[in-house]
A tleap script that builds the chain and sets N, CA, C and O, in Angstrom:
source leaprc.protein.ff14SB
mol = sequence {
  NMET THR LEU CYS LEU SER GLN ASP GLY ALA
  VAL TRP ALA GLY THR SER GLY LYS GLY LEU
  TRP ARG ILE ARG GLY GLU GLU ARG ARG ARG
  PHE THR ASP GLY ARG ARG ALA PHE GLU ARG
  CYS GLY ALA LEU ASP LEU PRO GLY PRO GLU
  GLY THR LEU TRP ILE GLY THR PHE GLY GLY
  GLY LEU SER ALA PHE ARG ASP GLY ARG PHE
  LEU ARG TYR THR GLU LYS ASP GLY LEU LEU
  SER ASP ASN VAL ALA LYS ILE ILE ASP ASP
  GLY ALA ALA LEU TRP LEU ALA THR THR ARG
  GLY ILE CYS ARG VAL TRP ARG ALA SER CYS
  GLY ILE LEU GLY ARG PRO CALA
}
set mol.1.N position { -13.505 -14.074 -194.221 }
set mol.1.CA position { -13.493 -14.729 -192.934 }
set mol.1.C position { -14.214 -13.852 -191.928 }
set mol.1.O position { -14.134 -12.624 -191.983 }
set mol.2.N position { -14.920 -14.494 -191.009 }
set mol.2.CA position { -15.592 -13.791 -189.934 }
set mol.2.C position { -15.241 -14.460 -188.613 }
set mol.2.O position { -15.131 -15.684 -188.543 }
set mol.3.N position { -15.065 -13.663 -187.570 }
set mol.3.CA position { -14.632 -14.167 -186.261 }
set mol.3.C position { -15.552 -13.659 -185.167 }
set mol.3.O position { -16.143 -12.586 -185.289 }
set mol.4.N position { -15.672 -14.437 -184.092 }
set mol.4.CA position { -16.312 -13.957 -182.875 }
set mol.4.C position { -15.759 -14.732 -181.688 }
set mol.4.O position { -15.248 -15.843 -181.829 }
set mol.5.N position { -15.873 -14.121 -180.518 }
set mol.5.CA position { -15.349 -14.692 -179.284 }
set mol.5.C position { -16.515 -15.093 -178.397 }
set mol.5.O position { -17.395 -14.278 -178.120 }
set mol.6.N position { -16.529 -16.346 -177.949 }
set mol.6.CA position { -17.621 -16.809 -177.087 }
set mol.6.C position { -17.291 -16.525 -175.628 }
set mol.6.O position { -16.157 -16.184 -175.293 }
set mol.7.N position { -18.289 -16.668 -174.765 }
set mol.7.CA position { -18.119 -16.374 -173.344 }
set mol.7.C position { -17.093 -17.280 -172.673 }
set mol.7.O position { -16.508 -16.899 -171.659 }
set mol.8.N position { -16.865 -18.466 -173.219 }
set mol.8.CA position { -15.882 -19.379 -172.629 }
set mol.8.C position { -14.464 -19.150 -173.157 }
set mol.8.O position { -13.553 -19.912 -172.834 }
set mol.9.N position { -14.274 -18.102 -173.969 }
set mol.9.CA position { -12.951 -17.758 -174.471 }
set mol.9.C position { -12.586 -18.401 -175.795 }
set mol.9.O position { -11.494 -18.172 -176.314 }
set mol.10.N position { -13.476 -19.197 -176.344 }
set mol.10.CA position { -13.198 -19.824 -177.640 }
set mol.10.C position { -13.373 -18.800 -178.754 }
set mol.10.O position { -14.228 -17.919 -178.673 }
set mol.11.N position { -12.561 -18.926 -179.784 }
set mol.11.CA position { -12.703 -18.110 -180.981 }
set mol.11.C position { -13.404 -18.958 -182.027 }
set mol.11.O position { -12.968 -20.067 -182.337 }
set mol.12.N position { -14.494 -18.429 -182.569 }
set mol.12.CA position { -15.202 -19.079 -183.667 }
set mol.12.C position { -14.786 -18.392 -184.949 }
set mol.12.O position { -14.764 -17.163 -185.023 }
set mol.13.N position { -14.455 -19.180 -185.958 }
set mol.13.CA position { -14.028 -18.638 -187.249 }
set mol.13.C position { -14.878 -19.240 -188.351 }
set mol.13.O position { -14.946 -20.459 -188.508 }
set mol.14.N position { -15.517 -18.379 -189.101 }
set mol.14.CA position { -16.270 -18.812 -190.274 }
set mol.14.C position { -15.482 -18.422 -191.505 }
set mol.14.O position { -15.125 -17.254 -191.662 }
set mol.15.N position { -15.206 -19.358 -192.369 }
set mol.15.CA position { -14.357 -19.103 -193.528 }
set mol.15.C position { -15.146 -19.226 -194.822 }
set mol.15.O position { -16.271 -19.725 -194.839 }
set mol.16.N position { -14.550 -18.774 -195.874 }
set mol.16.CA position { -15.139 -18.915 -197.197 }
set mol.16.C position { -14.412 -20.049 -197.912 }
set mol.16.O position { -13.444 -19.819 -198.637 }
set mol.17.N position { -14.880 -21.255 -197.705 }
set mol.17.CA position { -14.293 -22.408 -198.369 }
set mol.17.C position { -13.698 -23.447 -197.443 }
set mol.17.O position { -13.495 -24.588 -197.859 }
set mol.18.N position { -13.408 -23.083 -196.181 }
set mol.18.CA position { -12.811 -24.037 -195.239 }
set mol.18.C position { -13.727 -24.351 -194.065 }
set mol.18.O position { -13.340 -25.092 -193.162 }
set mol.19.N position { -14.945 -23.793 -194.065 }
set mol.19.CA position { -15.933 -24.154 -193.065 }
set mol.19.C position { -15.883 -23.366 -191.773 }
set mol.19.O position { -15.276 -22.298 -191.695 }
set mol.20.N position { -16.544 -23.924 -190.751 }
set mol.20.CA position { -16.686 -23.317 -189.439 }
set mol.20.C position { -15.726 -23.986 -188.461 }
set mol.20.O position { -15.668 -25.213 -188.384 }
set mol.21.N position { -14.974 -23.177 -187.713 }
set mol.21.CA position { -13.971 -23.676 -186.782 }
set mol.21.C position { -14.156 -23.069 -185.401 }
set mol.21.O position { -14.588 -21.924 -185.268 }
set mol.22.N position { -13.821 -23.855 -184.362 }
set mol.22.CA position { -13.731 -23.351 -182.996 }
set mol.22.C position { -12.291 -23.564 -182.526 }
set mol.22.O position { -11.750 -24.665 -182.624 }
set mol.23.N position { -11.689 -22.508 -182.023 }
set mol.23.CA position { -10.314 -22.562 -181.525 }
set mol.23.C position { -10.355 -22.200 -180.050 }
set mol.23.O position { -10.772 -21.103 -179.678 }
set mol.24.N position { -9.916 -23.135 -179.213 }
set mol.24.CA position { -9.886 -22.906 -177.768 }
set mol.24.C position { -8.579 -23.475 -177.244 }
set mol.24.O position { -8.391 -24.691 -177.209 }
set mol.25.N position { -7.679 -22.591 -176.838 }
set mol.25.CA position { -6.350 -23.032 -176.414 }
set mol.25.C position { -5.647 -23.713 -177.573 }
set mol.25.O position { -5.520 -23.130 -178.650 }
set mol.26.N position { -5.191 -24.933 -177.368 }
set mol.26.CA position { -4.522 -25.705 -178.415 }
set mol.26.C position { -5.500 -26.502 -179.278 }
set mol.26.O position { -5.123 -27.049 -180.314 }
set mol.27.N position { -6.750 -26.561 -178.842 }
set mol.27.CA position { -7.763 -27.335 -179.575 }
set mol.27.C position { -8.277 -26.555 -180.781 }
set mol.27.O position { -8.628 -25.380 -180.676 }
set mol.28.N position { -8.314 -27.224 -181.918 }
set mol.28.CA position { -8.906 -26.682 -183.133 }
set mol.28.C position { -9.867 -27.722 -183.679 }
set mol.28.O position { -9.488 -28.858 -183.967 }
set mol.29.N position { -11.130 -27.304 -183.816 }
set mol.29.CA position { -12.145 -28.258 -184.251 }
set mol.29.C position { -12.973 -27.656 -185.377 }
set mol.29.O position { -13.428 -26.515 -185.301 }
set mol.30.N position { -13.155 -28.452 -186.421 }
set mol.30.CA position { -13.985 -28.045 -187.555 }
set mol.30.C position { -15.383 -28.615 -187.361 }
set mol.30.O position { -15.541 -29.775 -186.980 }
set mol.31.N position { -16.395 -27.795 -187.623 }
set mol.31.CA position { -17.783 -28.220 -187.478 }
set mol.31.C position { -18.419 -28.338 -188.851 }
set mol.31.O position { -18.121 -27.571 -189.766 }
set mol.32.N position { -19.294 -29.309 -188.969 }
set mol.32.CA position { -20.019 -29.520 -190.218 }
set mol.32.C position { -21.418 -29.988 -189.900 }
set mol.32.O position { -21.662 -30.576 -188.847 }
set mol.33.N position { -22.325 -29.730 -190.802 }
set mol.33.CA position { -23.685 -30.230 -190.642 }
set mol.33.C position { -23.939 -31.405 -191.575 }
set mol.33.O position { -25.069 -31.884 -191.672 }
set mol.34.N position { -22.913 -31.869 -192.255 }
set mol.34.CA position { -23.049 -32.996 -193.164 }
set mol.34.C position { -23.566 -32.619 -194.541 }
set mol.34.O position { -23.649 -33.473 -195.424 }
set mol.35.N position { -23.913 -31.357 -194.739 }
set mol.35.CA position { -24.452 -30.902 -196.024 }
set mol.35.C position { -23.573 -29.844 -196.677 }
set mol.35.O position { -23.952 -29.263 -197.694 }
set mol.36.N position { -22.439 -29.598 -196.117 }
set mol.36.CA position { -21.498 -28.591 -196.618 }
set mol.36.C position { -22.035 -27.167 -196.473 }
set mol.36.O position { -21.504 -26.245 -197.090 }
set mol.37.N position { -23.083 -26.978 -195.663 }
set mol.37.CA position { -23.670 -25.646 -195.496 }
set mol.37.C position { -22.701 -24.672 -194.855 }
set mol.37.O position { -22.805 -23.466 -195.080 }
set mol.38.N position { -21.769 -25.160 -194.068 }
set mol.38.CA position { -20.844 -24.268 -193.380 }
set mol.38.C position { -19.565 -24.013 -194.167 }
set mol.38.O position { -18.673 -23.324 -193.674 }
set mol.39.N position { -19.458 -24.540 -195.348 }
set mol.39.CA position { -18.256 -24.318 -196.157 }
set mol.39.C position { -18.047 -22.836 -196.452 }
set mol.39.O position { -16.910 -22.376 -196.546 }
set mol.40.N position { -19.141 -22.089 -196.599 }
set mol.40.CA position { -19.057 -20.661 -196.925 }
set mol.40.C position { -19.815 -19.847 -195.880 }
set mol.40.O position { -20.969 -19.469 -196.083 }
set mol.41.N position { -19.147 -19.585 -194.761 }
set mol.41.CA position { -19.754 -18.797 -193.687 }
set mol.41.C position { -19.622 -17.320 -194.015 }
set mol.41.O position { -18.524 -16.831 -194.280 }
set mol.42.N position { -20.735 -16.616 -193.995 }
set mol.42.CA position { -20.719 -15.186 -194.265 }
set mol.42.C position { -20.772 -14.353 -193.014 }
set mol.42.O position { -20.311 -13.211 -193.011 }
set mol.43.N position { -21.336 -14.910 -191.924 }
set mol.43.CA position { -21.512 -14.117 -190.714 }
set mol.43.C position { -21.596 -15.022 -189.496 }
set mol.43.O position { -22.082 -16.151 -189.569 }
set mol.44.N position { -21.112 -14.504 -188.378 }
set mol.44.CA position { -21.271 -15.153 -187.082 }
set mol.44.C position { -21.773 -14.093 -186.115 }
set mol.44.O position { -21.390 -12.927 -186.216 }
set mol.45.N position { -22.622 -14.488 -185.186 }
set mol.45.CA position { -23.060 -13.573 -184.149 }
set mol.45.C position { -22.658 -14.151 -182.808 }
set mol.45.O position { -22.851 -15.339 -182.549 }
set mol.46.N position { -22.103 -13.316 -181.967 }
set mol.46.CA position { -21.643 -13.731 -180.653 }
set mol.46.C position { -22.709 -14.502 -179.906 }
set mol.46.O position { -23.877 -14.112 -179.916 }
set mol.47.N position { -22.327 -15.592 -179.258 }
set mol.47.CA position { -23.303 -16.322 -178.466 }
set mol.47.C position { -23.867 -15.426 -177.370 }
set mol.47.O position { -23.118 -14.766 -176.649 }
set mol.48.N position { -25.182 -15.408 -177.251 }
set mol.48.CA position { -25.835 -14.616 -176.221 }
set mol.48.C position { -25.858 -15.350 -174.896 }
set mol.48.O position { -25.205 -16.381 -174.740 }
set mol.49.N position { -26.611 -14.820 -173.937 }
set mol.49.CA position { -26.662 -15.433 -172.606 }
set mol.49.C position { -27.143 -16.877 -172.618 }
set mol.49.O position { -26.759 -17.669 -171.758 }
set mol.50.N position { -27.982 -17.221 -173.589 }
set mol.50.CA position { -28.472 -18.600 -173.671 }
set mol.50.C position { -27.480 -19.514 -174.370 }
set mol.50.O position { -27.698 -20.724 -174.421 }
set mol.51.N position { -26.388 -18.966 -174.914 }
set mol.51.CA position { -25.328 -19.768 -175.501 }
set mol.51.C position { -25.480 -20.124 -176.959 }
set mol.51.O position { -24.761 -20.995 -177.448 }
set mol.52.N position { -26.386 -19.488 -177.672 }
set mol.52.CA position { -26.602 -19.805 -179.083 }
set mol.52.C position { -25.636 -19.034 -179.967 }
set mol.52.O position { -25.548 -17.809 -179.879 }
set mol.53.N position { -24.916 -19.747 -180.814 }
set mol.53.CA position { -24.065 -19.135 -181.836 }
set mol.53.C position { -24.865 -19.126 -183.132 }
set mol.53.O position { -25.301 -20.178 -183.598 }
set mol.54.N position { -25.062 -17.941 -183.720 }
set mol.54.CA position { -25.792 -17.806 -184.977 }
set mol.54.C position { -24.803 -17.779 -186.123 }
set mol.54.O position { -23.795 -17.075 -186.068 }
set mol.55.N position { -25.095 -18.555 -187.174 }
set mol.55.CA position { -24.189 -18.719 -188.306 }
set mol.55.C position { -24.941 -18.399 -189.588 }
set mol.55.O position { -25.929 -19.053 -189.920 }
set mol.56.N position { -24.469 -17.394 -190.300 }
set mol.56.CA position { -25.038 -17.060 -191.594 }
set mol.56.C position { -24.164 -17.643 -192.682 }
set mol.56.O position { -22.944 -17.488 -192.649 }
set mol.57.N position { -24.773 -18.311 -193.642 }
set mol.57.CA position { -24.004 -18.966 -194.699 }
set mol.57.C position { -24.452 -18.485 -196.076 }
set mol.57.O position { -25.516 -17.884 -196.227 }
set mol.58.N position { -23.628 -18.758 -197.062 }
set mol.58.CA position { -23.984 -18.499 -198.450 }
set mol.58.C position { -24.437 -19.824 -199.054 }
set mol.58.O position { -23.623 -20.685 -199.389 }
set mol.59.N position { -25.747 -19.966 -199.185 }
set mol.59.CA position { -26.326 -21.173 -199.744 }
set mol.59.C position { -26.978 -22.086 -198.731 }
set mol.59.O position { -27.750 -22.966 -199.113 }
set mol.60.N position { -26.693 -21.906 -197.446 }
set mol.60.CA position { -27.247 -22.779 -196.415 }
set mol.60.C position { -28.172 -22.086 -195.441 }
set mol.60.O position { -28.640 -22.715 -194.492 }
set mol.61.N position { -28.453 -20.804 -195.645 }
set mol.61.CA position { -29.361 -20.079 -194.769 }
set mol.61.C position { -28.735 -19.699 -193.442 }
set mol.61.O position { -27.541 -19.412 -193.361 }
set mol.62.N position { -29.558 -19.699 -192.400 }
set mol.62.CA position { -29.158 -19.319 -191.049 }
set mol.62.C position { -29.164 -20.565 -190.180 }
set mol.62.O position { -30.117 -21.343 -190.213 }
set mol.63.N position { -28.107 -20.758 -189.403 }
set mol.63.CA position { -28.052 -21.885 -188.481 }
set mol.63.C position { -27.807 -21.378 -187.075 }
set mol.63.O position { -27.239 -20.305 -186.866 }
set mol.64.N position { -28.250 -22.176 -186.117 }
set mol.64.CA position { -28.025 -21.900 -184.708 }
set mol.64.C position { -27.306 -23.106 -184.116 }
set mol.64.O position { -27.704 -24.247 -184.351 }
set mol.65.N position { -26.241 -22.852 -183.343 }
set mol.65.CA position { -25.522 -23.928 -182.657 }
set mol.65.C position { -25.744 -23.728 -181.168 }
set mol.65.O position { -25.352 -22.709 -180.601 }
set mol.66.N position { -26.377 -24.716 -180.540 }
set mol.66.CA position { -26.678 -24.630 -179.119 }
set mol.66.C position { -26.747 -26.031 -178.541 }
set mol.66.O position { -27.311 -26.941 -179.149 }
set mol.67.N position { -26.170 -26.194 -177.368 }
set mol.67.CA position { -26.199 -27.483 -176.665 }
set mol.67.C position { -25.679 -28.626 -177.528 }
set mol.67.O position { -26.189 -29.744 -177.468 }
set mol.68.N position { -24.648 -28.333 -178.340 }
set mol.68.CA position { -24.010 -29.371 -179.138 }
set mol.68.C position { -24.731 -29.778 -180.402 }
set mol.68.O position { -24.337 -30.749 -181.047 }
set mol.69.N position { -25.790 -29.053 -180.779 }
set mol.69.CA position { -26.477 -29.414 -182.017 }
set mol.69.C position { -26.777 -28.175 -182.849 }
set mol.69.O position { -26.843 -27.056 -182.341 }
set mol.70.N position { -26.954 -28.410 -184.129 }
set mol.70.CA position { -27.258 -27.342 -185.069 }
set mol.70.C position { -28.729 -27.383 -185.447 }
set mol.70.O position { -29.306 -28.454 -185.636 }
set mol.71.N position { -29.327 -26.205 -185.553 }
set mol.71.CA position { -30.664 -26.053 -186.103 }
set mol.71.C position { -30.540 -25.113 -187.280 }
set mol.71.O position { -29.691 -24.221 -187.289 }
set mol.72.N position { -31.396 -25.315 -188.281 }
set mol.72.CA position { -31.259 -24.560 -189.525 }
set mol.72.C position { -32.565 -23.879 -189.894 }
set mol.72.O position { -33.650 -24.411 -189.660 }
set mol.73.N position { -32.442 -22.701 -190.470 }
set mol.73.CA position { -33.581 -21.918 -190.933 }
set mol.73.C position { -33.257 -21.455 -192.343 }
set mol.73.O position { -32.225 -20.823 -192.569 }
set mol.74.N position { -34.139 -21.767 -193.297 }
set mol.74.CA position { -33.860 -21.470 -194.703 }
set mol.74.C position { -35.050 -20.759 -195.357 }
set mol.74.O position { -36.043 -20.437 -194.704 }
set mol.75.N position { -34.919 -20.528 -196.652 }
set mol.75.CA position { -36.023 -19.942 -197.418 }
set mol.75.C position { -37.300 -20.770 -197.269 }
set mol.75.O position { -38.395 -20.211 -197.209 }
set mol.76.N position { -37.170 -22.080 -197.209 }
set mol.76.CA position { -38.340 -22.952 -197.060 }
set mol.76.C position { -39.086 -22.685 -195.758 }
set mol.76.O position { -40.281 -22.957 -195.651 }
set mol.77.N position { -38.368 -22.148 -194.766 }
set mol.77.CA position { -38.965 -21.815 -193.472 }
set mol.77.C position { -39.436 -20.367 -193.413 }
set mol.77.O position { -39.954 -19.923 -192.388 }
set mol.78.N position { -39.261 -19.629 -194.508 }
set mol.78.CA position { -39.701 -18.244 -194.554 }
set mol.78.C position { -38.598 -17.205 -194.551 }
set mol.78.O position { -38.883 -16.008 -194.570 }
set mol.79.N position { -37.341 -17.635 -194.528 }
set mol.79.CA position { -36.218 -16.700 -194.581 }
set mol.79.C position { -36.203 -16.027 -195.947 }
set mol.79.O position { -36.546 -16.656 -196.948 }
set mol.80.N position { -35.819 -14.781 -196.000 }
set mol.80.CA position { -35.821 -14.030 -197.252 }
set mol.80.C position { -34.874 -14.634 -198.288 }
set mol.80.O position { -35.189 -14.655 -199.477 }
set mol.81.N position { -33.713 -15.128 -197.841 }
set mol.81.CA position { -32.715 -15.710 -198.738 }
set mol.81.C position { -31.881 -16.730 -197.974 }
set mol.81.O position { -31.754 -16.636 -196.753 }
set mol.82.N position { -31.313 -17.698 -198.679 }
set mol.82.CA position { -30.384 -18.655 -198.070 }
set mol.82.C position { -28.960 -18.123 -198.026 }
set mol.82.O position { -28.045 -18.835 -197.612 }
set mol.83.N position { -28.761 -16.877 -198.450 }
set mol.83.CA position { -27.446 -16.239 -198.444 }
set mol.83.C position { -27.441 -15.129 -197.409 }
set mol.83.O position { -27.989 -14.053 -197.647 }
set mol.84.N position { -26.821 -15.385 -196.252 }
set mol.84.CA position { -26.819 -14.450 -195.127 }
set mol.84.C position { -25.404 -13.894 -194.949 }
set mol.84.O position { -24.463 -14.636 -194.664 }
set mol.85.N position { -25.272 -12.575 -195.123 }
set mol.85.CA position { -23.966 -11.932 -195.064 }
set mol.85.C position { -23.678 -11.250 -193.730 }
set mol.85.O position { -22.516 -11.006 -193.405 }
set mol.86.N position { -24.720 -10.938 -192.948 }
set mol.86.CA position { -24.529 -10.236 -191.675 }
set mol.86.C position { -25.686 -10.566 -190.757 }
set mol.86.O position { -26.825 -10.699 -191.205 }
set mol.87.N position { -25.388 -10.701 -189.438 }
set mol.87.CA position { -26.394 -10.979 -188.422 }
set mol.87.C position { -26.216 -9.967 -187.298 }
set mol.87.O position { -25.106 -9.766 -186.804 }
set mol.88.N position { -27.311 -9.330 -186.896 }
set mol.88.CA position { -27.288 -8.471 -185.718 }
set mol.88.C position { -28.447 -8.899 -184.822 }
set mol.88.O position { -29.597 -8.952 -185.258 }
set mol.89.N position { -28.130 -9.201 -183.571 }
set mol.89.CA position { -29.115 -9.643 -182.592 }
set mol.89.C position { -29.439 -8.457 -181.689 }
set mol.89.O position { -28.562 -7.962 -180.982 }
set mol.90.N position { -30.699 -7.993 -181.707 }
set mol.90.CA position { -31.075 -6.872 -180.845 }
set mol.90.C position { -31.746 -7.333 -179.557 }
set mol.90.O position { -32.273 -6.516 -178.801 }
set mol.91.N position { -31.727 -8.639 -179.305 }
set mol.91.CA position { -32.319 -9.201 -178.106 }
set mol.91.C position { -33.715 -9.758 -178.345 }
set mol.91.O position { -34.075 -10.794 -177.785 }
set mol.92.N position { -34.495 -9.085 -179.165 }
set mol.92.CA position { -35.841 -9.546 -179.481 }
set mol.92.C position { -35.901 -10.214 -180.841 }
set mol.92.O position { -36.736 -11.088 -181.073 }
set mol.93.N position { -35.016 -9.803 -181.740 }
set mol.93.CA position { -35.029 -10.315 -183.112 }
set mol.93.C position { -33.615 -10.370 -183.664 }
set mol.93.O position { -32.697 -9.728 -183.154 }
set mol.94.N position { -33.470 -11.155 -184.719 }
set mol.94.CA position { -32.226 -11.171 -185.488 }
set mol.94.C position { -32.475 -10.377 -186.756 }
set mol.94.O position { -33.460 -10.606 -187.457 }
set mol.95.N position { -31.586 -9.446 -187.049 }
set mol.95.CA position { -31.621 -8.697 -188.296 }
set mol.95.C position { -30.612 -9.333 -189.222 }
set mol.95.O position { -29.451 -9.503 -188.850 }
set mol.96.N position { -31.031 -9.685 -190.420 }
set mol.96.CA position { -30.177 -10.392 -191.370 }
set mol.96.C position { -30.007 -9.570 -192.637 }
set mol.96.O position { -30.984 -9.110 -193.228 }
set mol.97.N position { -28.769 -9.391 -193.044 }
set mol.97.CA position { -28.479 -8.815 -194.353 }
set mol.97.C position { -28.285 -9.991 -195.296 }
set mol.97.O position { -27.380 -10.806 -195.119 }
set mol.98.N position { -29.152 -10.065 -196.304 }
set mol.98.CA position { -29.115 -11.171 -197.252 }
set mol.98.C position { -28.927 -10.629 -198.663 }
set mol.98.O position { -28.929 -9.418 -198.883 }
set mol.99.N position { -28.768 -11.529 -199.599 }
set mol.99.CA position { -28.625 -11.110 -200.994 }
set mol.99.C position { -29.939 -10.629 -201.588 }
set mol.99.O position { -29.959 -10.134 -202.715 }
set mol.100.N position { -31.040 -10.765 -200.851 }
set mol.100.CA position { -32.339 -10.265 -201.312 }
set mol.100.C position { -32.859 -9.119 -200.454 }
set mol.100.O position { -34.018 -8.724 -200.586 }
set mol.101.N position { -32.028 -8.590 -199.591 }
set mol.101.CA position { -32.419 -7.472 -198.749 }
set mol.101.C position { -32.250 -7.777 -197.269 }
set mol.101.O position { -31.683 -8.799 -196.881 }
set mol.102.N position { -32.758 -6.858 -196.456 }
set mol.102.CA position { -32.661 -6.978 -195.001 }
set mol.102.C position { -33.977 -7.539 -194.478 }
set mol.102.O position { -35.056 -7.145 -194.922 }
set mol.103.N position { -33.873 -8.468 -193.525 }
set mol.103.CA position { -35.081 -9.007 -192.913 }
set mol.103.C position { -34.881 -9.161 -191.412 }
set mol.103.O position { -33.757 -9.185 -190.909 }
set mol.104.N position { -36.006 -9.263 -190.715 }
set mol.104.CA position { -35.985 -9.436 -189.265 }
set mol.104.C position { -36.676 -10.749 -188.935 }
set mol.104.O position { -37.757 -11.039 -189.448 }
set mol.105.N position { -36.046 -11.538 -188.077 }
set mol.105.CA position { -36.604 -12.810 -187.628 }
set mol.105.C position { -36.822 -12.684 -186.126 }
set mol.105.O position { -35.863 -12.535 -185.369 }
set mol.106.N position { -38.075 -12.743 -185.693 }
set mol.106.CA position { -38.407 -12.612 -184.272 }
set mol.106.C position { -38.006 -13.864 -183.519 }
set mol.106.O position { -38.407 -14.968 -183.889 }
set mol.107.N position { -37.225 -13.706 -182.471 }
set mol.107.CA position { -36.765 -14.834 -181.665 }
set mol.107.C position { -37.925 -15.520 -180.939 }
set mol.107.O position { -38.002 -16.749 -180.928 }
set mol.108.N position { -38.816 -14.751 -180.342 }
set mol.108.CA position { -39.901 -15.319 -179.523 }
set mol.108.C position { -40.891 -16.125 -180.363 }
set mol.108.O position { -41.465 -17.097 -179.872 }
set mol.109.N position { -41.092 -15.741 -181.595 }
set mol.109.CA position { -42.100 -16.421 -182.414 }
set mol.109.C position { -41.640 -17.775 -182.933 }
set mol.109.O position { -42.460 -18.592 -183.352 }
set mol.110.N position { -40.339 -18.017 -182.909 }
set mol.110.CA position { -39.857 -19.279 -183.453 }
set mol.110.C position { -38.811 -19.945 -182.558 }
set mol.110.O position { -38.045 -20.785 -183.031 }
set mol.111.N position { -38.769 -19.589 -181.299 }
set mol.111.CA position { -37.833 -20.223 -180.382 }
set mol.111.C position { -36.406 -20.046 -180.859 }
set mol.111.O position { -35.967 -18.932 -181.145 }
set mol.112.N position { -35.694 -21.139 -180.941 }
set mol.112.CA position { -34.313 -21.098 -181.402 }
set mol.112.C position { -34.225 -21.151 -182.929 }
set mol.112.O position { -33.134 -21.050 -183.491 }
set mol.113.N position { -35.339 -21.305 -183.583 }
set mol.113.CA position { -35.457 -21.318 -185.045 }
set mol.113.C position { -35.162 -22.673 -185.679 }
set mol.113.O position { -34.345 -23.450 -185.183 }
set mol.114.N position { -35.835 -22.928 -186.765 }
set mol.114.CA position { -35.467 -23.979 -187.690 }
set mol.114.C position { -35.686 -25.409 -187.242 }
set mol.114.O position { -36.443 -25.696 -186.315 }
set mol.115.N position { -35.010 -26.271 -187.921 }
set mol.115.CA position { -35.107 -27.701 -187.710 }
set mol.115.C position { -33.683 -28.244 -187.587 }
set mol.115.O position { -32.732 -27.562 -187.971 }
set mol.116.N position { -33.523 -29.441 -187.065 }
set mol.116.CA position { -32.177 -29.983 -186.966 }
set mol.116.C position { -31.475 -29.984 -188.319 }
set mol.116.O position { -32.062 -30.349 -189.338 }
set mol.117.N position { -30.230 -29.576 -188.312 }
set mol.117.CA position { -29.447 -29.512 -189.562 }
set mol.117.C position { -28.975 -30.887 -189.967 }
set mol.117.O position { -28.304 -31.034 -190.988 }
savepdb mol mol.pdb
quit
């Protein structure tokens, strides 16, 4: 399980087998992209100033949740692996620990990344 706290006080929980959850007060909501990509969340990165939550999955690549929608970035888009175990955002790039090694994805070169999930 991986956890992070967003600026609005919500707790995001990525689980191994139960998907992606947002807990805010008494509200508990499960998120899905319709493809089961979030069933095995390996990493979450705290939403930055622009409000993007980065989600690393095992089998579904890297996803971004912003403005109520998901965007996805996978091996087909140039990601080193669809298995992302750790995400570190240095402000200019995302560093990803994957099952095929460490890679850097430049934020400026691809905007918010990916295509709609």
